[in-house]
C-alpha positions in Angstrom: -0.1 -0.2 0.1 0.9 3.6 -1.1 2.1 5.6 1.8 1.4 9.4 2.6 4.0 11.5 0.8 3.5 9.0 -2.5 -0.3 9.4 -2.4 0.4 13.2 -2.2 3.0 13.7 -4.8 1.1 11.5 -7.1 -2.6 12.1 -6.5 -4.9 9.9 -8.0 -4.0 9.4 -11.6 -3.8 5.9 -12.9 -1.1 6.8 -15.9 2.1 9.5 -16.2 3.8 11.0 -18.7 7.5 10.4 -19.1 8.2 13.7 -18.5 6.4 13.8 -15.2 8.4 10.8 -14.0 11.7 11.6 -15.1 10.6 14.6 -13.1 9.4 12.7 -10.2 12.5 10.5 -10.2 15.0 13.5 -10.5 16.5 12.2 -13.8 16.3 13.7 -17.8 13.9 12.3 -19.4 16.4 11.3 -21.9 18.2 9.1 -19.2 14.3 7.5 -18.5 14.0 6.8 -21.7 16.6 4.9 -22.4 16.0 2.6 -19.4 12.5 2.3 -21.0 13.9 1.3 -24.5 15.9 -1.2 -22.0 13.5 -3.0 -20.8 13.8 -1.3 -17.3 10.5 0.7 -16.8 7.3 -0.8 -17.7 5.5 1.5 -19.9 1.8 0.9 -21.6 1.3 2.4 -25.3 -1.3 5.5 -25.6 -1.2 6.0 -29.6 1.2 5.8 -32.3 4.2 7.4 -30.7 3.1 8.2 -26.5 4.0 5.7 -23.5 2.8 6.2 -20.4 4.2 5.0 -17.1 1.4 3.1 -15.0 1.2 4.0 -11.3 2.3 0.8 -10.6 5.6 1.3 -12.0 6.0 4.8 -10.7 5.4 3.9 -7.1 8.0 1.3 -7.6 10.6 3.3 -9.7 10.1 5.9 -6.6 10.6 3.5 -3.9 13.2 1.7 -5.3 14.8 3.4 -7.6 16.0 3.1 -11.4 19.3 2.0 -10.6 17.8 -1.1 -9.0 15.3 -1.6 -11.9 18.1 -1.7 -13.9 20.0 -3.8 -11.9 17.1 -6.6 -11.6 16.9 -6.7 -15.1 20.2 -7.1 -15.9 20.6 -10.1 -13.5 17.2 -11.4 -14.7 19.2 -11.6 -18.6 22.3 -13.7 -16.7 19.8 -16.1 -15.4 18.3 -16.5 -18.9 
């Protein structure tokens, strides 16, 4: 369950734009887009060119961090 601080930051939306998530995480939009392209961040397609980041993924990134996500993906790739 989300804590009060995350709920206050995120509001009641179900998805977020890449620019918003980058700002939440304190990383550049390009850094986040690279992590998305590498499969470290889950997104959903919204139209032909846009993607959105689901709330559950934003919460995971805020609690674990983008570096942890990248490390987890590398470990999974080594197991396969």
